[in-house]
N, C-alpha and C positions, 0 to 999 in steps of 0.2 A: 504495500499501500504506500503512495506517494507520502511523504511526510511534509510537505509542503502544508503548511496550516487550511489556507483560503480552498487550495484544493479538493482538501479532506472533508471541509465544511460544507461545500459544494454536491460532494459524493453523499453526504450526510441528507442534505436535504433535497437530490434528487432523489434517493431509496424514498426517505421517510414523511416528508410533506404529502406526497399525493394517496396515502393511506388515510383512509377514513376516521375523523376524528383526533389526527396529528396534527398538534404544535410544537412551536419551535419559541422556546423564553429564558430565563437565566435559572440555576440553581446556584443560590450563593451568590461567587461571582462569577460561574462556569456556565458554558452555553449547555442547554439541556432541552431534550424531546420529551413530552409529555401529551397521554390519551387517557381520554376519560378524566383530566388532571390528576394523572398519578405519573412519574417519572419513570421511563421506561429506560434512560440513556442521556449522559452527559458527559462532555470534553471537558479533559484535563489540558489547554495549550499547549502551556508551559513545558509538560512533562513528556506531551505527545502521548496521553493515554487516555481511553474509553472507558468508563465505568459503563455496564450494558447488565440489564436485571436478566437473570437466566437460572433455570430450577437444576441447569446441568451443568454446571461448573466443573466439575469432578472430569467428567466426561473430556470436557476441554482442556484444563489442565494437565490430562494423563498426556491427549495429542503432543501439545509441546507446551513445557510449562515454562518456556522464556517470554513465549507469546501472551498465555492466557495465564491469571494467576490474580490471587487474592493478596491485598494488605490488612495488618489486623485491622483496619478500620473497616473491612468488609465482612469478617470473619462470621459473625450472625444475620450478616442479611443476605438477601438471595441477588446479590449482583458481583461479579467477576472482571477484573481487570482486565484492558486490551493493550497491548502494546502496537502503536499504529504503525511504527518501521517494520512490523516483521508480519502482520495479517494479512493474508491476502483477503481482495476485495469478492467472492464468492463466501469465503468462511464470514468475513464483517456482515456481509449483505444478509447471510444464513440466521446469523447472530441476533440481526438488529429486527428482522420479520418474526424473528421466533417471540423474543422480547416484547414486539406491538402487541402479539397474539396472547401472551399470557398475561397481558395487563388492558387489552380491549375488553369491552363489553359483549355480550353474544350479540346485537345490534350491529354494531360495527364490523364482529367476524363476519355474518353475514353479508356485510356490504363489501370486505375485502373478498370476500369469496367470491362474491358476482362479479366484482373487475377481472379478478383472476379467469373465470370461465369464459369470460368475454376474449 
């Protein structure tokens, strides 16, 4: 994944903002994306890291512990940290869509499925 933050943010916006109900905002001082008023990912630009909601973090961390990891802050939360310089765009897109689906309402998921079926 390109580490230029402008390019990275454009990638995030192109993947996430077309999804039903997704909004972009701030989480403390960091850019973040929400669905149903629930945060599902936020960016730490200075460190080139992304925190993403996931219930499968052990699976991802086992695949590549350098790219996918947790910090003590996230130990008791369903989030994982992703190193932007080493994550593949396909893996990142999969993580983002999965995080969205885990936080979206049933109505929004149906809208998403209708878009994907079209």
